[in-house]
NULO-36463 format. One line per field, with one value per residue: residue in one letter; residue number from 0; x, y, z of N, C-alpha, C, O, CB in turn; chain. Coordinates in Angstrom, 2 decimals. Each point is the difference from the previous one (the first is absolute). Glycine has a CB too. Layout:
BEGIN
resn <- (A  ...)
resi <- (NUM  ...)
n_c1 <- (X  ...)
n_c2 <- (Y  ...)
n_c3 <- (Z  ...)
ca_c1 <- (X  ...)
ca_c2 <- (Y  ...)
ca_c3 <- (Z  ...)
c_c1 <- (X  ...)
c_c2 <- (Y  ...)
c_c3 <- (Z  ...)
o_c1 <- (X  ...)
o_c2 <- (Y  ...)
o_c3 <- (Z  ...)
cb_c1 <- (X  ...)
cb_c2 <- (Y  ...)
cb_c3 <- (Z  ...)
chain <- (A  ...)
//
This chain:
BEGIN
resn <- (M  A  A  L  A  Q  E  P  E  D  I  K  D  M  E  A  F  L  K  M  A  K  Y  P  L  V  K  H  T  D  M  T  T  E  M  R  E  E  A  M  D  T  C  I  T  A  V  E  K  H  H  A  D  M  E  K  C  T  Q  M  I  K  E  T  M  D  K  K  F  G  A  P  W  H  V  V  A  G  G  Y  F  S  Y  D  I  T  F  E  C  K  N  L  L  Y  I  Y  L  G  G  T  T  G  V  L  L  W  K  M)
resi <- (0  1  2  3  4  5  6  7  8  9  10  11  12  13  14  15  16  17  18  19  20  21  22  23  24  25  26  27  28  29  30  31  32  33  34  35  36  37  38  39  40  41  42  43  44  45  46  47  48  49  50  51  52  53  54  55  56  57  58  59  60  61  62  63  64  65  66  67  68  69  70  71  72  73  74  75  76  77  78  79  80  81  82  83  84  85  86  87  88  89  90  91  92  93  94  95  96  97  98  99  100  101  102  103  104  105  106  107)
n_c1 <- (-30.10  1.15  -1.20  0.34  1.40  1.12  -0.32  2.47  0.01  -1.36  2.32  1.71  -1.06  0.16  2.36  2.05  -1.52  2.76  3.45  1.16  -0.72  3.72  1.51  -2.23  -1.11  3.23  -3.01  3.42  2.92  0.33  1.40  3.33  -0.66  -0.65  -1.72  0.16  1.75  -2.05  -3.80  -1.37  -0.49  -3.63  -1.67  0.58  -0.04  -3.20  -0.64  1.02  -2.52  -1.23  -1.25  -1.90  0.09  0.12  0.48  3.40  1.29  -0.45  1.22  2.27  0.56  0.16  2.02  3.07  1.51  -0.23  1.95  0.66  -0.49  -2.26  -3.60  -1.96  1.23  -2.47  -0.99  -1.80  -0.25  -3.35  0.14  -0.10  1.99  -1.03  1.47  0.39  2.46  0.92  2.29  2.41  1.14  -0.33  -2.68  -1.49  -0.85  -2.75  0.15  -3.34  0.19  -1.66  0.54  -1.14  2.12  -0.34  2.31  -0.46  4.07  -0.21  1.53  -2.61)
n_c2 <- (19.40  1.07  -2.36  -2.36  1.36  0.85  -2.95  -0.77  3.59  -0.32  -2.39  1.49  1.16  -2.96  -0.54  3.35  1.06  -3.14  -0.34  1.55  -2.14  -1.86  1.71  0.42  2.74  1.43  1.15  0.15  -1.21  3.21  -3.76  1.70  -1.93  -1.51  1.66  -0.42  -3.99  -0.63  1.25  -2.02  -2.69  1.75  0.64  -3.16  -1.48  1.44  -0.98  -3.21  -0.65  1.71  -0.37  -0.23  2.59  3.18  -1.11  -2.25  2.51  2.62  -1.19  -1.38  3.23  -0.12  -2.39  1.13  2.57  -1.35  -2.80  2.33  3.71  -0.58  -0.33  3.50  -0.91  2.72  -2.67  1.47  -3.22  1.85  -0.74  4.11  1.41  2.31  -0.50  2.80  -2.03  2.09  -2.33  0.68  1.50  -3.30  -1.50  -0.18  -2.89  1.08  -3.54  0.64  -2.76  -1.16  2.93  0.23  0.39  4.72  -1.20  3.51  -0.48  3.44  0.06  1.68)
n_c3 <- (125.25  1.42  2.59  -1.33  -0.63  3.78  2.31  0.06  1.49  3.01  0.15  -0.31  2.79  1.67  -0.72  1.19  3.14  0.67  -2.26  1.11  3.66  0.94  0.48  4.00  -0.85  2.12  -0.33  -0.81  0.22  2.25  -1.15  -0.64  -2.86  3.44  0.16  -2.24  -0.61  1.99  -1.73  -1.76  0.89  2.30  -2.61  -0.87  3.17  -1.15  -2.71  -0.28  2.12  -0.41  -4.30  1.46  1.34  -2.34  4.33  -0.81  -0.98  1.47  2.54  -2.17  -1.06  2.88  0.87  -1.58  0.93  2.68  -0.64  -2.73  1.40  4.04  0.22  -1.12  -2.05  -0.54  -1.46  -2.58  -0.93  -1.53  -2.56  1.17  1.55  -2.36  2.71  0.37  0.52  1.41  -1.18  2.16  -2.20  -1.54  0.62  -2.29  -0.17  -1.50  -0.49  -2.31  2.27  -2.31  -3.42  3.48  0.59  0.14  1.03  0.53  1.14  0.84  1.24  1.98)
ca_c1 <- (1.43  1.95  0.61  0.79  1.32  0.77  0.56  1.51  1.12  -0.01  0.66  1.63  0.58  0.25  0.55  1.14  -0.30  0.36  0.66  0.95  -0.87  0.59  1.72  -0.05  -0.05  -0.21  -1.34  0.71  1.16  1.01  0.74  1.36  -0.27  -0.63  -1.73  -1.21  0.18  -0.18  -1.06  0.17  0.21  -1.24  -0.98  -0.64  -0.34  -1.44  -1.26  -0.14  -0.59  -1.33  -0.96  -1.21  -0.03  0.63  -0.01  1.11  1.25  0.15  0.94  1.21  0.99  0.56  0.33  1.02  0.88  0.71  1.74  1.25  1.15  -0.21  -0.63  -1.31  -0.62  -1.02  -0.61  -0.83  0.39  -1.65  -0.31  -0.15  0.51  1.42  0.12  1.02  0.68  1.45  0.86  1.32  0.70  0.41  -1.02  -0.90  -0.20  -1.60  0.77  -1.03  0.38  -0.84  -0.49  -1.12  -0.03  0.88  0.35  0.12  0.42  1.15  0.70  -0.20)
ca_c2 <- (-0.18  0.69  -0.81  -1.09  -0.11  0.34  -1.21  -0.50  0.74  0.36  -1.51  0.14  1.31  -0.68  -1.31  0.39  1.04  -0.54  0.17  1.38  0.32  -0.40  0.61  1.03  1.28  0.79  2.02  1.13  -0.50  0.90  -0.42  -0.22  -1.15  -1.35  -0.44  0.08  -1.19  -0.89  0.24  -0.11  -1.87  -0.50  0.06  -0.98  -1.58  0.12  0.27  -1.63  -0.54  0.23  0.64  -0.49  0.77  0.95  0.71  -0.99  0.31  0.93  -0.24  -0.42  1.08  0.82  -1.10  -0.24  1.64  0.51  -0.24  0.13  0.96  0.71  0.26  -0.68  -0.45  0.23  -0.66  0.05  -0.55  -0.09  -0.12  1.15  1.41  1.49  0.50  1.49  -0.66  0.71  -1.37  0.26  0.10  -1.13  -0.76  -0.16  -0.74  -0.01  -0.95  -1.09  -1.16  -1.25  1.21  0.77  -0.07  1.33  -0.13  1.16  -0.47  1.27  0.03  1.36)
ca_c3 <- (-0.68  -0.30  1.07  -0.55  -0.65  0.44  0.38  -0.03  0.11  1.23  0.32  -0.04  0.75  1.00  0.12  -0.40  1.84  1.11  -0.14  0.21  1.05  0.72  0.60  0.39  -0.79  1.25  -0.11  0.96  1.30  0.48  1.53  -0.74  -1.17  1.04  0.30  0.01  -0.37  1.24  -0.10  -1.10  -0.14  1.13  -0.83  -1.00  1.01  0.88  -0.91  -0.08  1.21  0.80  -0.56  0.53  1.79  -0.11  1.09  0.23  -0.50  0.43  1.49  -0.11  -0.51  1.32  1.04  -1.07  0.17  1.26  0.65  -0.70  0.06  1.16  0.23  -0.75  -1.97  -0.18  -1.21  -0.43  -1.37  -0.94  -1.23  -0.29  1.86  -0.24  1.08  0.63  1.55  0.31  0.29  -0.08  -1.32  0.03  0.17  -1.48  -1.22  -0.61  -1.18  -0.82  -0.41  -0.40  -0.93  1.08  1.94  0.73  1.61  0.46  1.50  1.28  1.31  1.03)
c_c1 <- (1.46  0.02  0.39  1.05  1.05  0.19  1.82  0.69  0.12  1.02  1.12  0.58  0.16  1.07  1.15  -0.26  0.55  1.33  1.11  -0.47  0.96  1.09  -1.08  0.18  0.07  -0.92  1.38  0.83  1.27  1.06  2.02  -0.46  0.02  -0.93  -0.63  -0.04  -1.02  -1.95  -1.12  -0.29  -0.91  -1.21  0.04  0.04  -1.97  -0.74  -0.01  -0.97  -0.67  -0.92  -1.13  -0.64  0.79  0.20  1.52  1.29  0.44  0.68  0.97  1.20  0.46  0.74  1.68  1.16  0.34  1.13  1.14  0.45  -0.95  -1.25  -0.70  -0.18  -1.51  0.06  -1.21  0.25  -2.39  0.06  -0.77  0.17  0.47  -0.06  0.96  0.52  0.86  0.96  1.46  0.68  0.64  -0.62  -1.22  0.43  -1.67  0.16  -1.93  0.76  -0.93  -1.06  -1.14  0.63  1.29  0.48  0.64  1.30  1.41  0.66  -0.46  0.89)
c_c2 <- (0.35  -0.67  -1.09  -0.13  0.83  -0.99  -0.64  1.30  0.70  -1.48  -0.03  0.74  -0.86  -0.45  1.16  1.03  -1.31  -0.82  0.36  0.02  -1.05  0.02  1.30  1.53  0.87  1.51  0.98  -0.61  1.27  -1.02  -0.18  -1.69  -1.80  -0.25  -0.36  -1.53  -1.12  0.60  -0.78  -1.72  -0.23  0.12  -1.49  -1.38  0.21  -0.25  -1.42  -1.01  0.11  0.90  0.14  0.78  0.91  0.53  -0.99  0.57  1.18  0.44  -0.81  0.94  0.46  -0.85  -0.27  1.20  0.42  -0.72  0.27  1.59  0.97  0.68  2.25  0.39  0.21  -0.63  0.27  -1.33  0.03  0.20  1.84  0.99  0.81  0.38  1.11  -0.54  0.54  -1.12  0.39  0.01  -1.51  -0.99  -0.06  -0.95  -0.64  -0.89  -0.56  -1.44  -1.24  0.83  0.76  0.61  1.67  0.07  1.36  -0.33  1.17  0.13  1.53  0.36)
c_c3 <- (0.01  1.23  0.11  -0.18  1.05  1.67  0.28  -0.04  1.27  0.92  0.27  1.25  1.13  0.06  0.25  1.28  1.36  -0.32  0.65  1.85  0.75  0.53  1.04  -0.08  1.23  -0.50  0.21  1.19  0.21  0.38  -0.75  -0.70  0.85  0.70  -0.54  -1.10  1.03  0.04  -0.81  -0.07  1.53  -0.74  -0.94  0.68  0.70  -0.68  -0.72  1.26  0.40  -1.10  0.10  1.13  -0.31  1.99  0.81  -0.41  0.09  1.49  0.08  -0.74  1.44  1.07  -0.93  0.01  1.37  0.91  -1.21  -0.14  1.25  -0.12  0.06  -0.96  -0.06  -1.31  -0.67  -0.92  -0.36  -1.48  0.17  1.03  -0.97  1.15  -0.12  1.10  0.31  0.71  0.24  -0.88  -0.11  0.48  -0.58  -0.57  -0.20  -1.17  -0.43  0.13  -0.55  -1.58  0.91  0.93  0.46  1.18  0.06  1.42  0.27  1.07  0.77  0.68)
o_c1 <- (1.06  0.51  0.94  0.82  1.14  1.12  0.81  1.18  1.00  0.97  0.56  0.99  1.17  0.64  -0.01  0.94  0.67  0.41  0.94  0.93  -0.29  0.61  -1.02  1.12  -0.86  -0.07  0.59  -0.35  0.63  1.00  0.55  -1.02  -0.54  -0.53  -0.76  -0.99  -0.93  -0.82  -0.91  -0.95  -0.28  -0.57  -0.90  -0.66  -1.01  -0.74  -0.99  -1.00  -0.65  -0.67  -0.42  -1.20  1.15  0.73  0.71  1.05  1.22  0.61  0.56  1.22  1.04  1.01  1.08  1.13  1.05  0.75  1.17  1.21  0.07  0.08  0.77  -0.29  -0.59  0.86  -0.84  1.18  -1.05  1.07  0.09  -0.87  0.18  -0.99  0.79  -0.65  0.57  -0.24  0.35  -0.04  0.27  0.83  -0.81  1.19  -0.80  0.73  -1.05  1.22  -0.63  -0.77  -0.25  0.11  1.18  -0.68  0.55  -0.40  1.16  0.18  0.15  -0.15)
o_c2 <- (-0.48  -1.13  -0.12  -0.75  -0.15  0.02  0.20  -0.21  0.59  0.01  -0.32  -0.29  -0.24  0.53  0.04  0.23  0.32  -0.56  -0.66  0.39  0.23  -0.90  0.53  0.43  0.15  0.68  0.75  -0.74  0.58  0.44  0.23  -0.68  -1.07  -1.06  -0.88  -0.25  -0.75  -0.91  -0.40  -0.66  -1.16  -1.03  -0.80  -0.93  -0.70  -0.86  -0.73  -0.53  -0.87  0.94  0.89  0.09  -0.41  0.97  0.37  -0.05  0.12  1.02  0.02  -0.12  -0.29  0.67  0.32  -0.21  0.48  0.47  0.06  0.21  1.23  0.90  0.84  1.13  -0.23  0.07  0.30  -0.25  0.35  -0.15  0.48  0.18  -0.40  -0.15  0.24  -0.53  0.54  -0.79  1.11  -1.11  -0.67  -0.90  0.10  -0.29  -0.62  0.26  0.20  -0.14  -0.61  -0.61  1.20  1.19  0.05  0.19  0.38  -0.75  0.32  -1.13  1.05  0.97)
o_c3 <- (-0.38  -0.03  0.78  0.54  -0.45  0.52  0.91  -0.31  0.41  0.75  1.05  0.66  0.29  0.90  1.23  0.76  0.98  1.02  0.44  0.71  1.17  0.57  -0.43  0.26  0.87  -1.02  -0.78  0.92  -0.88  0.57  -1.07  0.11  -0.29  0.35  0.42  -0.68  -0.27  0.05  0.72  -0.44  0.33  -0.36  0.25  -0.46  0.13  0.47  0.07  -0.48  0.58  0.44  -0.75  0.23  0.16  0.22  0.94  0.65  -0.16  0.33  1.09  0.14  0.59  0.21  0.49  0.44  0.44  0.85  0.38  -0.17  -0.03  -0.83  0.45  -0.40  1.05  -0.89  0.85  -0.26  0.54  -0.59  -1.12  0.85  -1.15  0.72  -0.91  0.90  -0.95  0.92  -0.37  -0.52  1.00  -0.02  0.93  -0.07  0.70  -0.96  0.62  -0.14  0.87  -0.75  -0.04  0.32  -0.35  1.01  -1.03  0.89  -0.25  0.45  -0.63  0.74)
cb_c1 <- (-2.64  0.18  -1.82  -2.07  -2.25  -1.56  -3.24  -1.43  -1.05  -3.80  -1.67  -1.07  -2.31  -2.39  -1.18  -0.42  -3.90  -2.88  -2.38  -1.16  -2.46  -1.82  3.73  -1.04  -0.59  2.69  -3.79  -1.66  -0.89  -2.54  -3.59  3.14  2.17  2.00  0.55  0.40  3.57  4.18  2.18  2.58  3.48  1.60  1.03  1.42  4.62  0.99  1.16  3.67  1.55  1.90  1.53  2.05  -1.30  -1.83  -4.04  -2.56  -1.54  -2.26  -2.20  -2.63  -2.24  -2.99  -4.23  -3.09  -2.34  -2.89  -2.00  -1.84  1.39  2.23  0.25  -0.73  2.30  -1.28  1.92  -1.67  4.82  -2.30  -0.38  -0.35  1.06  0.84  -1.47  -0.73  -0.90  -0.93  -1.86  -0.12  0.30  0.68  1.85  -1.58  3.62  -1.58  4.61  -2.21  2.20  0.58  0.66  -1.75  -1.29  -0.46  -0.07  -2.57  -1.99  -1.23  2.11  -1.64)
cb_c2 <- (0.41  3.97  1.14  0.59  0.02  2.40  -0.21  -2.09  -0.43  1.73  -0.60  0.44  2.61  -0.83  -2.56  -0.81  1.46  0.60  0.53  1.46  0.61  0.37  -0.77  -2.25  -0.76  -1.82  -1.20  2.36  -3.64  1.56  -2.31  2.40  3.08  0.98  1.85  3.41  1.68  0.88  2.17  3.05  0.56  1.90  3.70  2.27  0.51  2.27  3.59  1.01  0.71  -0.91  -1.17  -2.17  -1.38  -0.50  0.58  -1.82  -1.57  -1.21  0.29  -2.02  1.17  0.90  -1.72  -1.04  0.48  0.47  -2.27  -2.51  -1.30  -0.69  -4.08  -1.46  -2.06  1.81  -1.71  2.83  -2.71  1.24  -3.96  -1.12  -0.86  1.34  -2.27  2.67  -2.40  3.34  -2.62  0.60  3.49  1.90  0.01  2.34  0.04  2.24  -1.40  2.01  1.52  -0.84  -2.56  -2.69  -4.11  0.86  -3.13  1.67  -3.55  1.87  -2.74  -1.37)
cb_c3 <- (-0.47  -1.26  -0.15  -1.20  -2.25  -2.37  -2.19  -1.00  -2.70  -1.26  -2.27  -3.25  -1.19  -0.77  -2.79  -3.72  -1.93  -0.15  -1.55  -3.82  -2.09  -1.25  -2.50  0.24  -3.14  2.28  2.79  -1.39  0.07  0.26  2.67  1.95  -1.97  -0.21  0.36  1.30  -0.70  1.66  -0.15  0.12  -1.74  2.59  -0.13  -1.69  1.23  0.82  -0.51  -0.66  -0.26  2.28  -0.07  -0.95  1.70  -3.43  -0.95  -1.00  -1.05  -2.05  -0.06  -0.02  -3.08  -0.49  0.51  -1.93  -2.33  -0.90  1.41  -1.14  -3.04  1.23  0.32  1.82  -1.61  2.44  0.05  0.81  0.00  2.53  0.53  -2.41  3.85  -3.00  1.91  -1.46  0.80  -0.49  -1.19  1.93  -0.93  -0.06  0.57  -0.43  -0.46  1.59  0.70  -1.87  0.65  4.14  -2.47  -0.45  0.71  -2.07  1.53  -1.93  0.01  -0.99  -0.45  -0.46)
chain <- (A  A  A  A  A  A  A  A  A  A  A  A  A  A  A  A  A  A  A  A  A  A  A  A  A  A  A  A  A  A  A  A  A  A  A  A  A  A  A  A  A  A  A  A  A  A  A  A  A  A  A  A  A  A  A  A  A  A  A  A  A  A  A  A  A  A  A  A  A  A  A  A  A  A  A  A  A  A  A  A  A  A  A  A  A  A  A  A  A  A  A  A  A  A  A  A  A  A  A  A  A  A  A  A  A  A  A  A)
//
């Protein structure tokens, strides 16, 4: 019976989370403002377009960043991962989109 009493509150919490999750959450970055905005726009577009296929999503992000800012860019996208990488200073972005999709973008 107690679980039934908690359901409406859990639903309200989930609705609040999904409302908040509409905006990208930057977990870590050292990019310049201009580069970060370009990278975030690219990531948002790719995740919205290829949300069911992370391989296509990462390929789109990598190719776009390689063209705009020179190669080699690397991308990891998905629901559950951690990282320990070497990267060029001022070339790292780690964001969450839609609340559950993480995108890690860096240049070596």
